[in-house]
C-alpha angles and dihedrals in degrees: 000000000000122000090245094055090045090050092049092050093047093047090051090050090049092053091045091051092051091048094049091046093048093048094046095049092045096056096036091057091053094047096049111088116257137086119230089204091062091050092051094044092054128209097312099040094045090073094054112084092197093056091048091050092051092051093048090049092050091050094044092242091127091069124093118279091244092054092049091048092050092053091046093049091052092047091050093061093041091048091232107128097171126232128323114256093220102035101033091221132115110279094225091055091052092048096044090053091058104027093086092060093049092047091048089053092048093048089047089053090049091050090053091047094051094043089057102031100051099054093035093051093047093047092048091051095046091046094042117174093007128115089263091058092047092048093051095045092044091051090050090057090053096049092045089057096049114092113235095232091052091049089049091054091049091050091049093051093045103041104022103035109023093030109023095210097126134035116270101223140358138052105249099125146007092274090065091062098053100081096037090050091050091048090051097040104048096070092046090046090057091052096044093046089062091050092048091049092052093046093048091049090053092050093047088060095054123108096243090061091054089047093051091048090053089052089057097248109161114258094236092053091050092052097044099040102034117008099046098045091048091046091057092064097075090038096054099077096044086045091055089050088054087060086065089055088051091054090051093046091049089067091066097033091055089056093048093050097037095243119159101224134130090280094061090042090055093049090053090047091052091051091050095043089238099170100185093048094047093047094046093047094050093048094049092050091047090050092051091048092050092046092053090051090048093052092046091052092051094047094051096045107117093348113146128140111236122234115259145118 
């Protein structure tokens, strides 16, 4: 398949993903109990039907569901999500102010995951069926089962309270991102380490590895220059999908560590029934996730390290 056909297919999937996400979040918000007009009106205004009707009319909630959906669908593809109900500011401005923090946290979690998964997966494959392999795979089961928010709380208690090595809350400097990134990355590292191990084992059984061994090429050189790069090809797409899990996990981790990213903004919007802010935040995160998958697919297309000394 040519790179142009692959790009066209991936772009169509990206658009389809954004459309499905926008449609799902639109209808789910209107099925879940709760009236934004009552939240905006407050305790006193919520008992006045006239006040509620005026608020619904101002927000456009008095229109038919099809009309609201049509406007929302158009705004989704023009990236104009309107103004926040609670903050009276453009949704895109609110998201853009905090998106950098959330992406930094997600990339930090991915860096932690790769820094652990790559060496652990390779070592487990090379030392297959030894105590080292069993230790690494057993540890991966444990970290896959630990919720990220619980791990974040444990890290806070251990390294911010008992041992004050890192700041407790906030996002003012690089030190504030260390513990959240570890809390996010350990679970993904456990998953990716298993993929790397399986991919390395497949490569070790290929003919070019046997050929290089017969030529007398050192084992470490074979693994680092040939086996590992080729093993990353089948891991790239699942790894990109894990970035989506990191974005989702960042929503909770930001709350645990008191960080003001898109995740915390979304939680506040959900509590206040702020439809435009919820919808805009979900669509932006879905778009980032799809874009990362698109880039990973292009980078791995036709990528294979040739055999040679």
